[in-house]
C-alpha positions in Angstrom: -2.9 -56.5 2.1 -5.3 -53.9 3.4 -8.0 -51.5 2.2 -10.9 -49.5 3.5 -14.2 -48.3 2.4 -13.7 -44.9 4.1 -13.9 -41.8 1.9 -10.8 -41.3 -0.3 -9.5 -44.9 0.1 -9.4 -47.7 -2.4 -12.5 -49.4 -3.7 -10.6 -52.6 -4.7 -7.8 -52.9 -2.1 -6.1 -56.0 -3.3 -2.7 -57.3 -4.3 -3.2 -60.8 -5.6 -0.2 -63.2 -5.8 -2.1 -65.7 -7.9 0.3 -66.3 -10.8 3.3 -68.6 -10.1 5.5 -66.9 -12.8 7.4 -63.8 -11.8 7.2 -61.2 -14.5 3.6 -61.8 -15.6 2.6 -62.2 -11.9 4.3 -58.9 -11.0 2.6 -57.2 -13.9 -0.9 -58.3 -12.9 -0.1 -57.4 -9.2 1.2 -54.0 -10.1 -1.9 -53.2 -12.3 -4.3 -54.3 -9.6 -2.4 -52.4 -6.9 -2.5 -49.2 -9.0 -6.2 -49.6 -9.6 -6.7 -50.3 -5.9 -5.3 -46.8 -5.1 -8.1 -45.0 -7.0 -10.3 -43.2 -4.5 -13.8 -44.2 -3.7 -16.4 -42.9 -1.2 -17.7 -45.2 1.5 -20.9 -47.2 1.0 -21.0 -48.4 4.6 -23.4 -45.8 6.0 -26.0 -46.0 3.2 -25.6 -49.8 3.1 -26.4 -50.1 6.8 -29.5 -47.9 6.7 -30.9 -48.5 3.2 -34.1 -50.2 2.2 -34.2 -53.0 -0.4 -34.8 -51.5 -3.8 -37.5 -52.8 -6.1 -36.4 -54.5 -9.3 -38.0 -51.7 -11.4 -35.8 -49.2 -9.6 -32.7 -51.4 -10.1 -33.1 -51.8 -13.8 -34.1 -48.2 -14.4 -30.5 -47.4 -13.5 -29.0 -49.5 -16.3 -29.4 -47.0 -19.2 -27.7 -44.4 -17.0 -24.9 -46.8 -16.3 -24.2 -47.3 -20.0 -23.9 -43.5 -20.3 -21.9 -42.9 -17.2 -19.4 -45.5 -18.2 -18.0 -43.0 -20.7 -16.2 -40.9 -18.1 -12.8 -39.7 -17.0 -12.9 -42.3 -14.2 -13.3 -45.1 -16.8 -10.6 -43.5 -18.9 -8.1 -43.7 -16.0 -9.0 -47.3 -15.1 -8.9 -48.5 -18.7 -5.8 -46.5 -19.3 -4.0 -48.3 -16.5 -5.5 -51.7 -17.6 -4.7 -51.0 -21.2 -1.1 -50.1 -20.5 -0.7 -53.3 -18.4 -2.3 -55.4 -21.1 0.1 -53.9 -23.7 3.1 -54.9 -21.6 1.6 -58.3 -20.9 1.2 -58.8 -24.6 5.0 -59.3 -24.7 4.6 -62.5 -22.7 1.3 -63.7 -24.2 2.7 -66.7 -26.1 5.4 -67.7 -23.6 3.1 -67.5 -20.6 0.3 -69.4 -22.3 2.8 -72.2 -23.2 4.2 -72.4 -19.7 1.0 -72.3 -17.8 -0.6 -74.9 -20.1 2.2 -77.4 -19.4 2.1 -77.1 -15.6 0.5 -80.4 -14.4 -0.3 -79.1 -10.9 -2.9 -76.7 -12.3 -4.8 -79.1 -14.7 -7.5 -80.2 -12.3 -7.4 -77.1 -10.0 -8.4 -74.7 -12.8 -11.6 -76.4 -14.0 -14.1 -74.7 -11.6 -12.8 -71.2 -12.7 -14.7 -71.5 -16.0 -18.0 -72.0 -14.2 -17.6 -69.4 -11.5 -16.4 -66.7 -13.8 -19.2 -67.1 -16.3 -21.6 -64.2 -16.7 -24.6 -66.4 -15.8 -22.9 -67.5 -12.6 -22.0 -64.0 -11.6 -25.5 -62.7 -12.3 -26.9 -65.5 -10.1 -24.6 -64.3 -7.3 -26.2 -60.9 -7.6 -29.7 -62.4 -7.9 -29.1 -64.6 -4.8 -27.9 -61.7 -2.7 -30.7 -59.4 -3.9 -33.4 -62.1 -3.2 -32.0 -63.0 0.2 -31.8 -59.4 1.2 -35.3 -58.7 0.0 -37.0 -61.5 1.9 -34.8 -61.0 5.0 -35.5 -57.2 4.8 -31.8 -56.6 4.7 -31.5 -53.5 2.5 -27.7 -53.5 2.4 -27.6 -57.1 1.2 -30.3 -56.4 -1.4 -28.4 -53.4 -2.7 -25.2 -55.3 -3.0 -27.0 -57.9 -5.1 -28.6 -55.1 -7.2 -25.2 -53.5 -7.8 -23.7 -56.8 -8.8 -26.4 -57.4 -11.4 -26.0 -53.9 -12.8 -22.2 -54.2 -12.9 -22.6 -57.5 -14.8 -24.9 -56.1 -17.4 -22.7 -53.0 -17.8 -19.4 -54.8 -18.1 -20.7 -57.4 -20.6 -22.4 -54.8 -22.8 -19.0 -53.1 -23.5 -16.9 -56.3 -23.3 -19.0 -58.0 -26.0 -18.9 -54.8 -28.2 -15.1 -54.8 -28.0 -14.8 -58.5 -28.6 -16.7 -58.4 -31.9 -14.9 -55.2 -32.9 -11.3 -56.4 -32.2 -11.8 -60.0 -33.4 -8.7 -61.4 -31.8 -8.4 -65.2 -32.3 -8.3 -67.3 -29.1 -5.1 -69.2 -28.3 -7.0 -72.5 -29.0 -8.3 -71.2 -32.3 -11.9 -71.9 -31.5 -13.2 -68.4 -32.4 -12.1 -64.8 -32.8 -13.6 -63.2 -29.6 -10.6 -63.5 -27.3 -10.0 -59.9 -26.3 -11.0 -58.9 -23.6 -11.9 -61.7 -21.3 -15.6 -61.7 -20.4 -15.0 -64.1 -17.5 -12.3 -61.9 -16.0 -14.5 -58.8 -16.4 -17.5 -60.5 -14.7 -15.4 -61.9 -11.8 -13.6 -58.6 -11.1 -16.9 -56.6 -11.3 -18.4 -58.8 -8.6 -15.3 -58.6 -6.5 -15.3 -54.8 -6.7 -18.9 -54.5 -5.6 -18.3 -56.7 -2.7 -15.2 -54.7 -1.7 -17.2 -51.5 -2.1 -20.0 -52.7 0.3 -18.1 -54.8 2.8 -14.5 -53.8 2.7 -11.3 -55.8 2.5 -12.4 -58.8 4.6 -14.8 -59.7 1.8 -13.1 -57.9 -1.0 -9.7 -59.6 -0.8 -11.1 -63.2 -1.0 -13.5 -62.2 -3.8 -10.6 -60.6 -5.8 -8.5 -63.7 -5.2 -11.3 -65.7 -6.7 -11.4 -63.3 -9.6 -7.6 -63.8 -10.2 -8.2 -67.5 -10.0 -10.8 -67.2 -12.8 -8.3 -65.2 -14.9 -5.6 -67.8 -14.4 -8.0 -70.6 -15.4 -8.9 -68.9 -18.6 -5.2 -68.6 -19.6 -4.4 -72.1 -18.4 -7.0 -73.7 -20.7 -6.1 -71.7 -23.7 -9.2 -69.6 -23.9 -7.3 -66.3 -23.4 -3.9 -64.7 -23.5 -2.5 -62.8 -20.5 -3.3 -59.5 -22.0 -6.9 -60.5 -22.5 -7.5 -61.2 -18.8 -5.7 -58.1 -17.6 -7.8 -55.8 -19.7 -10.9 -57.8 -18.8 -10.2 -57.2 -15.2 -9.9 -53.5 -15.9 -13.3 -53.6 -17.7 -14.9 -55.2 -14.7 -13.4 -52.7 -12.2 -14.5 -49.8 -14.4 -18.0 -51.2 -14.6 -18.1 -51.6 -10.8 -16.9 -48.1 -10.3 -19.5 -46.7 -12.7 -22.3 -48.4 -10.9 -21.1 -47.4 -7.4 -19.8 -44.0 -8.0 -22.6 -42.8 -10.3 -25.5 -44.7 -8.7 -28.9 -43.1 -8.3 -29.3 -45.3 -5.2 -32.8 -46.4 -6.1 -34.6 -43.5 -4.5 -38.5 -43.8 -4.6 -41.0 -41.1 -3.7 -44.7 -41.8 -3.3 -47.0 -38.7 -3.1 -50.8 -38.2 -3.3 -52.1 -36.5 -6.4 -55.4 -34.9 -7.2 -56.9 -32.9 -10.1 -59.6 -33.0 -12.8 -62.0 -34.8 -10.5 -59.6 -37.6 -9.9 -57.4 -38.7 -7.0 -54.5 -41.1 -6.8 -50.9 -41.5 -6.0 -47.7 -40.5 -7.9 -44.7 -42.8 -7.7 -41.4 -41.5 -8.9 -38.0 -43.0 -9.0 -35.2 -40.4 -8.5 -31.6 -40.2 -7.4 -31.0 -39.6 -3.7 
């Protein structure tokens, strides 16, 4: 497994062998591999030299993220994810029954529900942003900022789809199964980490995301097709944030006129 953050190389360079059953496992692996081949420009240079953005600058990007999500890049990512989910739908019931009865996974899957939750993933972003801010590590702060934005963006569209599709969960608890919000959150974070730090961080993060997806299927919260499309939603959100980012540019200039003086602060793309 290998990837790079150099220009024209994959943003999410991962092939995850997390599912112990051949056909569904190969399907998920093929989908992630295909998504990993989509080009992405490097964040390394701006990460190394960047200053920590203010929270106002971070959240001012969110409305633009919602708009930029509707793009050809998103269409390609969701087209691949949607095709894989449609194929995975063939094995939804069989796979859910088989993974649920595997005793070796019963205890191992429990932490996946906590780690993959939207609140936990947002806290990852908040923690990285806060640590970077106080340590004056601009790259770390920007990574945290991008994770927060990717979480907000992915969940805005995931929740809209959930309540539109109204697919019943395998356990019958409610009708918001498709797509998986946990899977979207985990893969959005993994994509941002891959974008900023390359495969050495991206591969373990995406392995953790695949673990979250497995846990959601194992405990009958989702079908295989739910978590595949959820992963695509997370990757699409990450790509929207990092490919269309305004990069939190701030300009401060003196201003005078009408007998008054002051300063003008503007937030702009850089």
